[in-house]
N, C-alpha and C positions, 0 to 999 in steps of 0.2 A: 249546774255548777254547785258543788256542795259548799256548806258554810263551815268555816273553821270554829271550833269551840276552845282551841288551845293556842295561846299567843306564840309559843315557840314554834308550832307547826305553821302558823300563819306567816310569821316573820321569815321562816325558812323558805316558804314558797315565794314570798316577795323578793327575797335575796336571789332566788333562782332566776328571776327575770334578768339578772346581770348577763345571762348567756346570750341575750339579744344585743349586748355590746352598748356602744354609745352612738346614738343617732341624732344628728342635729336637725332641727326643724320644729315648727310650731303646730303643724296640722294635726298630728296625733294627739297632743295634749288638748287642743281645741275640741276635737271630736269627743274625747273622753269627758271633758267638762260638760259638753253639750248633752251627752247621754246621762250625766248626773244631774242635770238641770240646775247648775250653779250659775247665778247671775254675776259672775266675777267682774264684769265691767263696772259694777256699782261700787266696788271697794275702793278705799283710800289707801294708796301703797307707797312705800319707800323702797326703791329697787337699787340693790347694791351689786357692783362688780368690781374687779380689780385682781391683780396677781396675788398680793398679800394684804392683810389687815382688814379685809371686808368683814370677816366674822367677828373680830374684835369690836369694830364700829357698830355692827348690828347688835351685838350683845350690849354694848353701852347705851344704845338708843332704846332697847327693850327695857333695861333697868330703869332709865331715867323716865321714860314714858309711863312705866308702871308706878313709879314713885309719885308721878303727877296725877295718877288716878285714872289713866286710860286703859281700856280693854284691849291692849296691844297683843298682836299675834306676831311670832317670829318663826321663820322657816330657814334653817341653815343645813349645810352638808359639808363633809360627811359627819357621821357620829363617831364617837371614840369607843364607847362600850355597848350602849344600848340604843336601839332604834328611836326610842322615845326622845332622846336628846335632840332630834331634829325639829321637834314641834313644841314651842312654848306659848302658853297663853298667860298674860300678866306675869311673864317671866318665870313661870312654873312649867316644868316638863309634863307633857301629856301623860295621863295614867295608862297602865297596861290595858285595862278594860276598854278605854275609849280608843286606843290604838287598834285593838283587835276589831272593833266595830267598823273602824275606817277601812282596814284592809278588806274586810268582807264586803263592804259597800262598793269600793272601787273596783274590786275584783268581779263583782256581779255586773258592773257596768262595762267591763273591758270586753273587747271584741277579739275572740280567738283567731279570727282571720287577720287581725292587725294587733298583735299583742304589743303592749307598751314596753318600753325599756324600764329598768328599775327606776331611773330618775324621773321619767315621765309619770310613773305610777306614784312615786313619792310626792311629786309635785301636786298631782290631782288630789292626794290625801290631804295636803296642806290647805288647798282651796276649800275642800269640803268641810274640813274641821273649822276653819276660821269663819266660814259663812254660817255654819250651824251655830257657832258660839257668839256671833255678832262682833267679831274682833274688829277694832278700828283704832289706829291704823294697822296695817299688815305690813310687816318688814319681810321682804324676799331677798335672799342671797342667791345669786346666780350659781349654778353648779360648775360651769366652765364657760369661758368666753362671755357671750352676751347676746349677740345678734340672733343666733338660732338656739339659744338656751330655752328649755321648756318653760322658764319662768317669764320669758320676755313676751307675754301676751297682754300685759297690763299698761294702762296709762297712768304713770306714777304721779304723786305730788311732787316728788324730788327724786332725781337720779343721782347715784354716787358712784364714782369710779376712784377708788382709793389711790392706786398706783399702777404702773405698767412696768413689768420686766419679763424676761424670757421664761416661759413655762408652758407645757402642753403644746410645743411647737408642731407636733405631728397632726394636731387638730386645728390650731389657730394660726399657723404660719410661722415661718422662721424669723422674720424681721420684727423689730419693735413696732413699725408702722402697721404691719399686718395684724399683729396682736391687738394694737390699740384700735384698729379698725373694727375688729370683732367686738371688743368691749364697748366701743362707741355706739353699738347697735341698740343699747338700752336708752340712749338719749331720745326723748320724746318731744313733740311739739308742746311749747309753752311750759314745760316742766324744767326748773332750774337744775343745772348740774353742778354738784360739788365734787371737787377732785383735789387730790394731793399729788397728782403726777408731776414730775419735775422736768422731763426732757422737753426741749423746745419743739422738736418735731412733733411729739405726741400732743403737746398743748395746742400747737397750731392746727393739728387735725381736729381736736376737740372744739376749738374756737370755730372753725369752719362749719363743722357739723351743727353746732349750737346756733350759728348765724342763719343757716339754711332753715332751721326749724323754729326760729324765734324764741329760743331758750336761753335765759341768762346764764352765765357761767362764773363760778366762784372758785378761785384757785388758791390753795394753801401756800403761804409764804408771801402772797400779794394781798389777797382780800381778807385773810384770817391767819393767825399764827399763834404757836404756843412757845413758851420758853420754860425750860426746866430749872429748877432751883437746887441748890446743894443739899437742902433738907428733904429732898424726895418729893417736894411739892412743885407745882407749876402754875403758870399764869396763862391767860387767853386774852388776845385782842382780836375782835371779830368785826362783823358787819355793823353792829349796833352795840354789842356787849363787850364789857371788860370785867374780867374775874381774875382774882388773885388767890394764892394759897389753896388751889384745888388739890385734891388727893385721889389717887386711883387704887382700886384693889388689885388691878392687873400689874405684875411687876414688869420692869424694863422701861428705860427712857424712850424707846421707840414708840411706846404706847401713847406718849403725849401727842405725837402727830395724829394718831388715830382719834384721840380725844378731840383734837382740834376739828377734824372732819365731822365727828358727831355733834359738836357744839355749833358748827355752821349750819348743819341740817336743822338743829333745834331752833336756831334763830329764824330760819325761814319759815319753820312751822309756826313760830310765834307771830309772825306776820299775818298768818291766816287765822284759823279758828281754833287753835291749840293754846291752852293755858299752861305754860311751863315756867315754874318759878325757879329762882336760884336755889332754894331749899331742895327742890326735887332734883336739880342737876347734881348738887353736891351729894345728896343721898344716893342717887343712881350710880354715880361714879364709884362710891364706896361699896356698893352692893353688886357691882357687875361680875357675872360668872362667865368665864371662857377658859375652861380647863385645857391642859396640854400645851400651854404657851408659858415657858419659864416657870412652870408649876413645881414647887417643892413638895415632895411626898414623904421624905424621911430626913432625918438629921443624924450626923456622926455614924457613917459617913452621909454627907448631904447628897440627895438624889434629886435631880431636876428632870422634868419631862418637857421636851419642846419639839413640836412636830415640824421643824424646819425641813421642807421637802423640795426646795428649789434653791438656786444659788443666791438669790436676793434674801430669802429667809435665813439661809445659812450664814450669810454675812451679818445680818442683824443679830443672830444668835452669837456669833463669834465676838461681835462688839460688846454685847451684854456680858459675856463670860469674862472679857478683859476687865470690865468695870467691876465685876463681882470677884475679882482675883483675891485668892487667899492662899495661905501656905498649904502645901500638899500637891499631889498629883491630880491631873484631870484624866478621868477614864471615860471613854465614850462607849456607849452601846449603840451600834448603828444598824438599821435595816432600811434599805432604800428600794424604791421601785426601779425596775430595770429600764423603764422608758424615760427616766429623769436624766438630767445632765450631772451624772454621778461624779465625774472628774472635777467639775466645778464645785460641787457640794463638799467633797473631800478636801479640795484645796482651800476652802475657807476654814475647815474645823481641824484637820489633822495636825496642822502646825502648832496648834495650841495643846495638844494631848501628848501624854506619855504612853498611854495604852489605849487600844481600841478593841472592842469585842464585836465582831460582825455577826449579825443574825439575820433571820428571814421571817417576817410576819406571814401569817396564813392568808396569803392573797396571791392570785395567780400572776400578778404583774411584778412580784417581788424579785429582786436580784438575789443570786445565791451568795452565801458568805464567801465562797471560793472565788467568785468573780470580784467581789468587793476587795478581798485581800490582795488579789493580783494588782488592782488599781491602786492599792496603798503602797506598793513597793518603793516608789520614790521618796517616801517619808520616813524619817527617823522615828518610828513608833513601833512599840511592842504590839503584835497582832495575835488575836485569838479568833477562832471560827467556831461558833456554837449555833446551830440552826434554830432551835426553839427560843423564843423570846424570854419566857421565865427562866430557863436555864442560863441564858446569856446574862441576865440580870444577877442571878445568884452568883455566877462566876465572878462578875465585876465586884459584887459586894464582898466576896471572899478575897479578892485582891486588894481591896481598899482599906486604908487605915482611917482613923477618926478624922484626920485633917484633909483627907482626899475628897474630891468631888466626882460623882458619877452623873453624866448627862445621857439620857436616852433620847435619841433623835434620828432624823433621816426620813421620817414619814409619820403621818398621823395614824397609819395602820399599826406601825410599831409602838407608837405611844399609846394607842388604844389597848393593845395587848399588855403593855406595861401597867396601865391603869387597872386592868383586870387583875393582874398579878398582885399589885399592892393592895387592891380592895379585898382580895381573897386572903392575903396575909393579915390584914388588920381586922377582918370580920370573925 
């Protein structure tokens, strides 16, 4: 098997593994790590699942642990623009040269008779990178679900399930309990669970699972809570800790709940061998990077990027837009995956808009603008259909006045292409 000398060719080959689709199960990842000789059982992990918010929590933890001086590793998915975004060490993205080395190493260890899926391959790269660099702790975000996710081969220090709502039903099940059961698969013996799930039936399931495994459970709103202030700050009341006048770099009041989850995790770490000062917490919150979530990229007209890709995330975005209300029209640029609950996503956002430009990111699962426009007929909204994301954004900008707002949303793939466009414009 040849060795890649060019990062573009290497990443193109890795993305080509998507042709093997999504395979749930742990055996392929375990065999790949065995061939790489990685002693992954020796790592100290924080393992995160949930329908929404897990990436924000992971990014906050990475920033705070870095501020506290830890050699923290962070693996998340998907990326928005560059493959490097999935891998951070001390909260800095991996370099292109290092990424190329990892692709070559994991490719050489892969078995052609049992080719890994793209996510299995990317996960093996994360383990190899973090063990070579001595990362501690290692933050792992599940790709989808939990029980059979490729990351679910570890015994974590702490498990986190941010929340549960309907998404990926074709893989995780139609009911909330079925989805919760899959996410609960990351709960491990003696490892505390921190969750911000709200539904009683979901919490009852988590409690039963924790009781079976001897794992403590800490629930947002009961064991820890945050409260937003009018000045854009928030307070935290937790297991042992009380903090006031906290400030986040990430916009949106919904991030206070995610910050509460991160703080509960940090409190549990502080009961162990970690030294996490209040100064590191405050610094980490101010330095947290998690793009594509209520991210403002231009002003006059104001353009926001938000990867709301399921009904719960669309509702959160709608609530944020109401709070950010200003004079002028709301123009949406929307590209949505065909396997999502499109009607529910549109139902949350279109009533707020005067104009929508439907588009289609370069991904095989993307719905066509024509299909999205047909679903928008019940709403009193001006509709345009422009397949390419950059052209859709330019069209929205040409329609907008200085007081109008443009929001690019519907999928992280759409937002990723939008970020590419704006980075190209500004470079």
